[in-house]
C-alpha positions as CSV (number, residue, x, y, z in Angstrom):
1,M,140.2,106.2,83.7
2,T,137.6,103.5,84.2
3,N,134.4,104.6,86.0
4,R,133.4,102.5,88.9
5,R,130.0,100.9,88.4
6,I,127.6,99.5,91.0
7,T,124.9,97.0,90.1
8,R,121.2,97.7,90.2
9,R,120.9,95.1,93.0
10,T,123.2,97.1,95.4
11,M,121.3,97.3,98.6
12,L,121.6,99.1,101.9
13,H,121.5,96.4,104.6
14,G,121.1,96.7,108.3
15,T,120.1,94.8,111.5
16,G,116.7,93.3,111.9
17,A,116.3,92.1,108.3
18,I,116.5,95.6,106.8
19,A,117.0,95.8,103.1
20,I,116.5,99.1,101.2
21,G,117.3,99.4,97.5
22,L,119.1,102.3,96.1
23,P,117.4,104.5,93.5
24,L,118.5,104.2,89.8
25,L,121.8,106.1,89.6
26,E,124.2,107.0,86.8
27,E,126.7,104.6,88.1
28,M,124.2,101.7,87.6
29,V,123.7,102.4,83.9
30,I,125.8,100.5,81.4
31,S,127.2,103.0,78.9
32,S,127.1,101.9,75.2
33,A,130.7,103.0,75.0
34,N,131.6,100.5,77.7
35,A,129.3,97.6,76.9
36,A,127.4,96.1,74.0
37,S,124.5,94.8,76.1
38,Q,121.2,96.5,76.5
39,P,120.5,98.8,79.5
40,D,119.7,96.9,82.6
41,V,115.9,96.9,82.9
42,P,114.4,94.0,84.7
43,V,111.3,92.0,83.7
44,R,108.3,92.9,85.9
45,A,104.6,92.0,85.9
46,F,101.9,93.3,88.2
47,N,98.1,92.8,88.3
48,V,95.9,95.7,89.4
49,F,92.3,94.8,90.3
50,F,89.3,97.0,91.0
51,G,86.0,95.6,92.1
52,L,82.5,95.5,90.5
53,G,83.7,96.3,87.0
54,I,82.7,98.8,84.3
55,P,79.5,98.0,82.3
56,A,80.3,97.4,78.6
57,P,78.1,100.3,77.4
58,L,80.1,102.7,79.6
59,Q,83.4,101.3,78.2
60,A,82.1,102.1,74.7
61,E,82.2,105.9,75.7
62,G,86.0,105.8,75.9
63,F,87.6,108.7,77.7
64,D,84.4,110.7,77.4
65,G,82.9,108.7,80.2
66,V,84.1,106.9,83.3
67,L,87.5,106.1,81.8
68,E,88.4,109.9,81.8
69,P,91.0,109.6,84.6
70,L,93.0,107.2,82.4
71,Q,93.3,109.7,79.6
72,P,96.5,111.4,80.8
73,L,98.2,108.0,80.4
74,D,96.5,107.0,77.2
75,D,99.7,106.9,75.2
76,K,101.1,104.4,77.7
77,L,98.1,102.1,77.9
78,L,96.4,99.6,75.6
79,I,92.7,99.4,76.6
80,M,91.0,96.2,75.5
81,R,87.3,95.8,75.3
82,G,85.2,92.7,74.6
83,V,87.3,90.2,76.7
84,D,85.2,87.1,77.5
85,H,85.6,85.1,80.7
86,V,82.4,82.9,80.3
87,R,84.6,79.8,80.5
88,A,85.2,80.7,84.1
89,D,81.5,80.4,85.0
90,E,81.1,77.7,87.7
91,K,77.5,76.4,88.1
92,G,76.0,77.3,91.4
93,V,78.8,79.7,92.4
94,N,78.3,83.4,92.8
95,A,79.5,85.1,89.6
96,H,81.5,87.6,91.7
97,Y,83.8,84.8,92.6
98,D,84.0,83.5,89.1
99,G,84.8,86.8,87.6
100,A,87.3,87.7,90.3
101,S,89.1,84.4,89.9
102,A,89.2,84.7,86.2
103,A,90.9,88.1,86.4
104,F,94.6,87.4,85.4
105,T,94.1,83.6,85.3
106,A,91.2,83.1,82.8
107,E,90.1,80.2,84.9
108,P,87.2,79.5,87.3
109,P,87.9,79.2,91.1
110,D,88.9,75.9,92.6
111,G,87.1,76.0,95.9
112,E,87.0,78.9,98.3
113,A,90.7,79.7,98.6
114,K,92.2,78.7,95.3
115,A,92.1,79.8,91.7
116,G,91.9,77.4,88.7
117,G,95.5,78.0,87.8
118,A,98.4,80.5,87.7
119,S,98.1,84.2,87.2
120,I,99.9,86.1,84.5
121,D,102.5,87.6,86.8
122,Q,103.5,84.3,88.3
123,M,103.8,82.7,84.8
124,I,106.2,85.4,83.8
125,R,108.1,85.2,87.1
126,R,108.7,81.5,86.6
127,A,109.8,81.9,83.0
128,H,112.3,84.7,83.6
129,Y,113.6,83.7,87.0
130,P,113.5,79.9,87.0
131,N,116.1,79.8,89.8
132,G,114.5,82.5,91.9
133,L,114.8,86.3,92.1
134,P,118.1,88.0,93.2
135,S,118.9,87.5,96.9
136,G,117.1,89.9,99.2
137,M,114.0,90.6,97.1
138,V,110.4,90.1,98.0
139,P,109.4,87.2,95.7
140,T,105.8,88.4,95.3
141,L,104.1,91.4,96.8
142,V,100.3,91.2,97.2
143,A,98.5,94.2,98.8
144,G,95.3,96.1,98.7
145,T,92.6,98.2,100.3
146,F,89.3,96.2,100.4
147,F,86.6,95.2,102.8
148,R,84.4,92.4,101.3
149,R,86.1,89.1,102.2
150,S,84.2,85.7,102.3
151,R,86.4,84.1,99.6
152,V,90.0,84.7,99.0
153,G,89.5,85.2,95.3
154,R,87.6,88.4,96.0
155,Y,90.7,90.3,96.9
156,V,93.9,88.2,96.1
157,H,95.0,88.3,92.5
158,S,98.3,86.5,92.3
159,Y,98.4,82.7,92.1
160,N,100.9,79.9,91.8
161,P,100.4,77.2,89.1
162,D,98.5,75.0,91.5
163,G,96.1,77.8,92.2
164,T,97.3,78.7,95.7
165,V,97.9,82.3,96.6
166,A,101.4,83.5,95.7
167,A,101.9,85.6,98.8
168,T,100.2,86.8,102.0
169,M,97.9,89.7,101.5
170,Q,99.1,93.0,103.1
171,E,96.1,95.2,103.8
172,K,97.6,97.6,106.3
173,P,100.2,100.3,105.3
174,R,102.6,99.5,108.1
175,D,102.4,95.8,107.3
176,L,103.2,96.5,103.7
177,F,106.1,98.7,104.7
178,D,107.5,96.0,106.9
179,R,107.1,93.3,104.3
180,V,109.1,95.4,101.8
181,F,111.8,97.0,103.9
182,G,112.0,94.7,106.9
183,T,111.6,95.3,110.6
184,V,113.9,96.6,113.3
185,A,114.9,93.8,115.8
186,V,114.3,95.0,119.3
187,S,114.5,93.2,122.7
188,G,111.7,92.8,125.2
189,D,108.1,91.5,125.1
190,A,105.7,92.1,122.2
191,A,104.2,95.2,123.7
192,D,107.6,96.8,124.4
193,A,108.8,95.8,120.9
194,K,105.8,97.6,119.3
195,Q,106.5,100.7,121.2
196,Q,110.2,100.6,120.2
197,R,109.2,100.0,116.6
198,L,107.1,103.2,116.6
199,K,110.0,105.2,117.9
200,R,112.7,103.8,115.7
201,S,113.0,104.0,111.9
202,V,114.2,101.1,109.8
203,L,116.6,103.7,108.3
204,D,118.4,103.9,111.6
205,A,119.7,100.4,110.9
206,V,121.4,101.5,107.6
207,T,123.1,104.6,108.9
208,E,126.6,103.4,108.3
209,Q,125.9,102.4,104.7
210,Y,124.2,105.7,104.1
211,K,127.2,107.6,105.4
212,F,129.4,105.6,103.1
213,F,127.4,106.2,99.9
214,T,127.2,109.9,100.6
215,G,130.7,110.4,102.1
216,S,134.1,111.1,100.6
217,N,134.9,107.5,99.8
218,S,131.6,106.8,98.0
219,P,131.8,105.4,94.4
220,L,129.0,107.9,93.5
221,G,129.2,111.3,92.0
222,A,127.8,114.4,93.5
223,T,124.5,114.2,91.7
224,S,124.0,110.5,92.7
225,K,124.9,111.3,96.3
226,A,122.2,113.9,96.4
227,R,119.7,111.4,95.0
228,V,120.6,108.8,97.6
229,A,119.9,111.4,100.4
230,E,116.6,112.4,98.8
231,H,115.7,108.8,98.3
232,L,116.2,107.9,101.9
233,E,114.3,111.0,103.1
234,R,111.4,109.8,100.9
235,I,111.4,106.4,102.5
236,R,111.4,108.0,105.9
237,E,108.5,110.2,104.9
238,Y,106.4,107.1,103.8
239,E,107.4,105.2,106.9
240,Q,106.2,108.1,109.1
241,R,102.9,108.1,107.2
242,A,102.5,104.4,107.7
243,Y,103.4,104.4,111.4
244,S,102.2,107.9,112.4
245,M,105.6,108.4,114.1
246,T,106.0,111.3,116.5
247,H,109.3,112.5,115.1
248,K,109.1,114.4,111.8
249,V,111.5,115.3,109.1
250,A,111.7,119.0,108.5
251,G,109.7,120.1,105.5
252,A,107.8,116.8,105.3
253,P,104.0,116.8,105.2
254,D,102.0,116.5,108.5
255,L,101.6,113.0,109.6
256,P,98.1,111.5,109.4
257,S,96.4,109.9,112.3
258,E,96.2,106.2,112.9
259,S,94.2,104.4,110.2
260,K,90.5,104.6,110.9
261,L,89.6,101.8,108.4
262,L,88.4,98.4,109.5
263,H,90.5,95.4,108.7
264,G,90.0,91.6,109.0
265,G,86.7,90.2,109.9
266,E,85.4,93.6,111.2
267,A,85.6,94.9,107.7
268,D,82.9,92.5,106.5
269,P,80.3,92.2,109.3
270,G,78.1,89.4,108.0
271,G,78.3,90.7,104.5
272,M,76.1,93.7,105.5
273,G,78.7,96.3,104.4
274,I,80.4,99.2,106.2
275,D,80.1,102.9,106.3
276,I,83.2,104.8,105.0
277,T,84.0,108.3,103.8
278,L,85.7,108.9,100.5
279,D,88.5,110.8,102.3
280,D,89.3,107.9,104.5
281,L,89.1,105.4,101.7
282,S,91.3,107.5,99.3
283,S,93.8,108.4,101.9
284,E,94.6,104.8,102.9
285,W,94.6,103.6,99.4
286,R,97.0,106.3,98.2
287,L,99.4,105.5,101.1
288,M,99.2,101.8,100.0
289,A,99.8,102.8,96.4
290,D,102.7,105.0,97.3
291,L,104.4,102.3,99.3
292,Y,103.8,99.7,96.6
293,A,105.2,102.0,94.0
294,L,108.2,102.8,96.2
295,A,108.9,99.0,96.6
296,I,109.0,98.8,92.8
297,E,111.2,101.9,92.4
298,T,113.7,100.5,94.9
299,D,113.7,97.2,93.1
300,R,112.5,95.3,96.1
301,V,109.8,93.6,94.2
302,R,109.1,92.8,90.5
303,F,105.9,90.7,90.7
304,G,102.6,90.8,92.5
305,A,99.2,92.2,92.7
306,L,97.4,95.3,94.1
307,T,93.7,95.5,94.8
308,F,91.5,98.6,95.1
309,L,88.2,97.3,96.5
310,A,87.2,93.7,96.4
311,A,84.9,91.8,94.0
312,G,81.3,92.4,95.0
313,E,82.5,95.1,97.4
314,R,80.0,96.3,99.9
315,I,80.6,99.8,101.3
316,R,78.3,102.7,102.0
317,L,80.3,105.6,100.7
318,T,79.8,109.2,101.7
319,G,81.6,112.4,100.8
320,N,82.1,114.9,98.0
321,Y,83.9,113.6,94.9
322,E,86.1,116.1,93.1
323,Y,88.1,115.6,90.0
324,E,90.6,118.1,88.6
325,G,89.3,120.7,91.0
326,R,85.7,120.4,90.1
327,M,82.9,118.9,92.2
328,R,81.6,115.9,90.3
329,F,79.3,114.0,92.7
330,K,78.1,113.8,96.3
331,F,78.4,110.1,97.5
332,D,75.7,109.0,99.9
333,D,74.9,105.5,99.0
334,A,72.5,104.5,101.7
335,A,70.4,107.7,101.4
336,Q,70.4,107.5,97.6
337,H,69.3,103.8,97.8
338,K,66.8,104.7,100.5
339,A,68.0,101.5,102.2
340,S,70.2,100.2,105.0
341,G,72.6,97.3,105.4
342,D,73.8,95.5,102.3
343,K,70.9,97.0,100.2
344,G,72.3,100.5,100.9
345,C,75.8,99.7,99.5
346,S,77.4,100.9,96.3
347,H,77.3,97.2,95.1
348,E,73.6,97.7,94.4
349,W,74.1,100.3,91.7
350,W,75.6,97.6,89.5
351,H,72.5,95.4,90.1
352,K,70.4,98.3,89.1
353,F,72.4,99.2,86.0
354,N,70.2,100.0,83.0
355,E,71.9,101.2,79.8
356,N,68.7,103.2,79.0
357,K,69.1,105.3,82.1
358,K,71.7,107.8,83.3
359,N,73.2,105.5,86.0
360,E,74.5,108.6,87.7
361,Q,75.6,106.9,90.9
362,L,77.3,103.9,89.2
363,R,79.1,106.3,86.8
364,A,80.5,108.3,89.8
365,H,81.7,105.2,91.5
366,A,83.4,103.8,88.4
367,H,85.0,107.2,87.6
368,M,86.3,107.3,91.2
369,K,87.8,103.8,90.8
370,M,89.6,104.9,87.7
371,R,90.9,108.0,89.4
372,E,92.5,105.9,92.1
373,V,93.9,103.3,89.7
374,A,95.4,106.1,87.7
375,Y,97.0,107.5,90.8
376,F,99.0,104.3,91.3
377,L,100.0,104.2,87.6
378,Q,101.1,107.8,87.6
379,R,103.3,107.1,90.6
380,L,105.4,104.8,88.3
381,D,105.6,107.4,85.6
382,G,107.4,110.2,87.4
383,K,111.0,111.4,87.4
384,E,111.9,109.0,90.2
385,S,110.8,106.1,88.0
386,V,112.9,106.8,84.9
387,E,115.1,103.8,84.1
388,A,118.4,103.0,82.3
389,N,116.7,103.0,78.9
390,G,115.2,106.4,79.4
391,K,111.6,105.1,79.9
392,S,109.6,105.0,83.0
393,I,108.9,101.9,85.1
394,L,105.3,102.2,83.9
395,E,106.4,101.9,80.3
396,N,108.9,99.1,81.0
397,S,106.7,96.9,83.1
398,L,103.7,94.7,82.2
399,I,100.9,96.1,84.4
400,T,97.5,94.4,83.7
401,I,94.4,96.2,85.0
402,S,91.2,94.3,85.2
403,T,88.0,93.6,87.2
404,E,85.3,91.0,87.8
405,S,82.4,91.8,85.5
406,G,81.5,93.1,82.1
407,D,78.1,94.7,81.5
408,G,77.0,94.7,85.1
409,R,73.9,92.6,84.9
410,H,74.5,90.3,87.8
411,N,71.3,88.3,87.1
412,D,72.8,87.1,83.8
413,V,76.1,85.2,84.3
414,K,77.0,85.0,80.6
415,R,76.5,88.7,80.1
416,E,78.3,89.5,83.3
417,L,81.4,87.6,82.3
418,T,81.7,89.1,78.8
419,G,83.0,92.5,77.9
420,V,85.3,92.6,80.9
421,F,87.4,95.7,81.0
422,H,91.2,95.2,80.6
423,A,94.1,97.6,80.1
424,I,97.8,96.8,79.9
425,T,101.0,98.8,79.7
426,G,103.6,98.4,76.9
427,A,106.1,96.2,78.8
428,G,109.1,97.8,77.2
429,G,107.5,98.1,73.7
430,R,106.2,94.5,73.5
431,F,102.5,95.6,73.2
432,K,100.7,98.3,71.4
433,T,99.8,101.3,73.4
434,G,97.9,104.6,72.8
435,Q,94.7,102.9,71.6
436,I,91.5,101.3,72.5
437,V,90.9,97.9,70.9
438,D,87.8,95.8,70.6
439,V,89.5,92.4,70.9
440,N,86.2,90.5,71.2
441,A,88.1,87.4,72.2
442,E,88.3,84.8,75.0
443,G,90.4,86.0,78.0
444,L,92.5,82.8,77.8
445,D,93.6,83.7,74.3
446,V,94.3,87.3,75.3
447,Y,96.4,86.2,78.3
448,N,98.3,83.6,76.3
449,T,99.1,86.2,73.7
450,M,100.5,88.4,76.4
451,L,102.6,85.6,77.8
452,A,104.0,84.9,74.3
453,G,104.8,88.6,73.9
454,M,106.7,88.4,77.2
455,G,108.8,85.4,76.0
456,V,107.0,82.8,78.1
457,S,106.8,79.4,76.5
458,E,104.2,77.9,78.9
459,R,100.5,78.6,78.4
460,L,97.4,78.9,80.6
461,G,94.4,76.6,80.2
462,P,93.9,73.1,78.9
463,E,96.8,71.7,76.9
464,K,94.6,70.3,74.1
465,R,92.6,73.5,73.6
466,K,93.1,75.2,70.2
467,A,94.7,78.6,70.9
468,M,94.1,81.8,68.9
469,A,96.7,84.5,69.0
470,I,95.4,88.1,69.4
471,D,97.9,89.8,67.1
472,T,96.2,93.2,67.3
473,I,97.7,93.7,70.8
474,L,101.3,92.9,69.9
475,A,103.7,95.7,68.9
């Protein structure tokens, strides 16, 4: 008897532009007994950015310092030190812009709203999907939790070859949910439509398909039927968290209140910074990270970028910082700076960095950033993320993690744009993982080596420039 097989791209479709991917099921896996091809694992590439950077002397401490939160994933990461982005320095332009634009492009900015060229994810997307992604997918997903704005390059990190942004930034959880899973079409004026949206789940639009896949005529086995049910309940839970819906699934966690964070222009009042608690910042970021990870797990997106705090971020953070159940630090930026406005922001710890001092506040901020980045990475390494080849999405994807500055001395551009922290995942065994490497090379060469490893023939940077392969990062 021949087993029925459904493709990875099988979707649940409903009214109002709803498209919800199924989880990976046994029926989606090509058995070696039935086919000679390799398991169906798609090519993916994502850029993860965090603001302000990690001073090079702190990077040298490895997992004994601020990189500690990445240690549980050390066998799945290649950490690269000594990456040089000095070529991205643009005279007369704030180095925060230069470094942020260079992240994932290795090029300086091109004005206030463009990068100097394509980002890594978009180069890979064009090479592997020259005719476009499968129907119904989000071509590129760009999202983040950030506040400092001024220039687009501070917070957007996915660019087309002409330097334009690859997708609209989603900075609110409910907007991210709608971008990924669609919206429910309702009648009436805008105000009425909003109220209806808050009362109705997008899952209501796929009820019939849900009944089919879990019913007696389903092509799925009992185990897969249960996974579909669990999968849709998880989507409903995240939707409730994003929308603070009044109805609640039995057993699901309590719904949080409406987001208290500022967005848009209010989030950056004249560059003076905003007051925010660690709990509020972490709660919204983790919901964004959960939604982004869910979009990848449901195969709704394969390329894009995620930002945790913008380049040159200006926030005055307060709250107790705990890690692994232990109190690590008490954030109170303004009080510890003994200053108000922009001078009381966490940004200033990077200006005050001195490798001969303890840099206690900067260390706490950098450690916290790594904790939150690790949260997203770990979401792609759980049981829900295991793929047809037995590896997790984290292991199979190319996820590049980087930032804007190297040693933190913002008064010295050349030093600031050298030693920029980078980490990448193995991309299905294409790159070495489980080690920290001092590449001591130009970012352009590192990125082009990564593109070559991903089977991309095109290269970043000037055509006549002599390239140098960084073989130490290739598996």
